[in-house]
C-alpha positions as CSV (number, residue, x, y, z in Angstrom):
1,M,82.1,76.4,86.3
2,P,81.1,78.3,83.0
3,K,81.6,82.0,83.2
4,K,78.3,83.6,84.0
5,E,77.2,86.8,85.4
6,R,76.5,86.7,89.2
7,T,73.7,89.2,90.0
8,L,72.7,88.4,93.4
9,V,74.8,89.4,96.4
10,K,74.7,85.8,97.9
11,E,75.9,84.5,94.5
12,V,79.0,86.8,94.6
13,L,79.7,86.0,98.2
14,Y,79.3,82.3,97.7
15,W,81.6,82.4,94.6
16,S,84.1,84.3,96.6
17,Y,84.1,81.9,99.5
18,A,84.4,79.0,97.0
19,N,87.4,80.7,95.4
20,L,89.0,81.2,98.8
21,A,88.5,77.5,99.6
22,M,90.0,76.5,96.3
23,A,93.0,78.8,96.8
24,H,93.4,77.4,100.4
25,A,93.4,73.8,99.1
26,A,96.1,74.6,96.6
27,R,98.1,76.4,99.1
28,T,97.8,73.6,101.6
29,D,98.8,71.0,98.8
30,G,101.9,73.1,98.0
31,A,100.7,73.4,94.3
32,K,102.3,76.0,92.1
33,G,99.0,76.2,90.2
34,Y,95.4,75.0,90.3
35,K,94.8,71.3,89.6
36,T,91.6,69.6,88.6
37,H,90.7,68.6,92.1
38,H,91.0,72.3,93.3
39,Y,88.4,73.3,90.6
40,M,86.3,70.5,91.9
41,I,86.5,71.8,95.4
42,R,85.3,75.2,94.2
43,S,82.5,73.9,92.1
44,K,81.2,71.5,94.8
45,L,81.3,74.1,97.6
46,Y,79.7,76.8,95.3
47,K,76.9,74.5,94.3
48,G,76.3,73.4,97.8
49,L,76.1,76.9,99.1
50,L,73.6,77.8,96.5
51,N,71.3,74.9,97.0
52,G,71.6,75.1,100.8
53,T,73.3,71.7,101.4
54,M,76.5,73.5,102.7
55,N,77.1,76.4,104.8
56,I,79.8,79.0,105.2
57,G,81.7,77.9,108.2
58,S,83.7,80.0,110.6
59,I,87.4,80.1,110.0
60,L,88.0,79.6,113.5
61,D,86.0,76.4,113.6
62,D,88.0,75.1,110.6
63,E,91.4,76.0,112.3
64,R,90.2,74.4,115.7
65,I,89.5,71.2,113.8
66,K,92.9,71.1,112.1
67,M,94.7,71.7,115.4
68,N,92.7,69.0,117.1
69,L,93.1,66.3,114.5
70,P,96.4,64.9,113.6
71,Q,96.8,65.0,109.8
72,C,96.8,61.1,109.4
73,C,94.2,58.6,108.7
74,S,91.9,58.3,111.7
75,Y,91.6,54.6,111.2
76,C,95.1,53.2,110.3
77,G,97.4,56.2,110.9
78,A,98.6,56.3,107.3
79,V,99.9,59.9,106.3
80,D,99.6,59.6,102.4
81,H,96.6,60.0,100.1
82,L,94.3,61.6,102.8
83,S,90.8,62.8,102.2
84,I,87.9,63.9,104.5
85,D,85.6,61.2,105.6
86,H,82.2,61.8,106.9
87,L,81.6,59.8,110.1
88,I,77.8,59.8,109.2
89,P,77.5,59.7,105.5
90,K,75.7,62.6,103.9
91,A,73.5,60.0,102.3
92,R,72.3,59.0,105.7
93,G,71.7,62.5,106.9
94,G,75.3,63.4,108.0
95,H,76.0,67.1,107.9
96,E,78.9,68.9,105.9
97,S,80.4,70.2,109.1
98,G,83.8,69.7,110.9
99,D,82.1,67.7,113.7
100,N,81.2,65.0,111.2
101,A,84.6,64.8,109.4
102,V,87.8,63.0,110.0
103,W,90.9,62.4,107.9
104,A,91.0,59.1,106.2
105,C,93.4,57.4,103.7
106,R,91.9,56.2,100.3
107,R,92.0,52.6,101.3
108,C,90.2,53.0,104.7
109,N,87.7,55.5,103.3
110,R,86.7,52.9,100.6
111,V,86.5,50.1,103.3
112,V,84.6,52.1,105.9
113,A,82.1,53.2,103.2
114,K,80.9,49.8,102.5
């Protein structure tokens, strides 16, 4: 995201929240620095917060979901190359929430999406 002055309180809060999400993702990945996908997480989250398609979630909700779901593909059980899959796709009205997300490997995420 190009540097710009954030003047509204909500812009500052959303940018801070998006930065925390980026840092959390990098820490979870064990990265020593930020990679392209970490910046993409920040950018997508910030844009979604600004336009209202995403909401700031409770940290407790996020942690509850992590504790309840094993970190493996919900379809085949693979543990590598995981991403979040929306049970109801956003294009079909699905929400950007923990209740609509499961772990999926790249292969299953492509197959299920079709």
